[in-house]
C-alpha positions, 0 to 999 in steps of 0.5 A: 036044939034051937038056933040062936038069932043072928044080929042085924036081920030079923022079921022085925026089919020087915023081912020074911023070917027065911030071908032075914036068916039068910041075910044074917048068915051072909053077913056072918060069913063076911064078919068071920073072915075079917082081920082083928085090925086093919094093921094085919093087912100087909099085902103088896102096895105095888107090882103084879099080884096073882090071886089063887083060883078060890079068890079069882075063880072067874076072869082075871087072876093077875092084877097090876097094882100100878093100874087103878082099874086093876087095883080096884078089881083085885080089892073087890075080888079079895073083899068078896071071895077072900078068906081071912088069910087072903085078906091079910096077904093081898090087901094093904092097909094104906091102899084100902084106906085110900081106895075105900071111898070109891071101892065101897061103891063097887062092893055089895052092901053086905061087904060094905056094911060089915067092913065099916061096922068093924073098922070105923076109920073106913066109914070116916074116910067115906064121909070125909070124901063125900 
């Protein structure tokens, strides 16, 4: 059975077929984890947050949301490594919107693109801050 092509990466983009397919699969990995709406992000806005090992598998596992660098570190880790349940449990909608203009520069291009395509308000926040 032939695999159906995945969006946003193809040989037509100037990428070799195998690389384009890998990139498309990578994007789909992040798309599949997204919440249906930013309103589902009901994580804490303050205090100490301890992430599970499947999210924070290297380095820090506890983050103080009162410290800007730790807050950014937590959001970066959850965006990259978190499953859908982790996104909704550890990310807070208001904090994500507030942090996004800087946070988007700290996450990989694929994560940034997937989130901004799914939630135009994030892209709008980035444009407004520029």
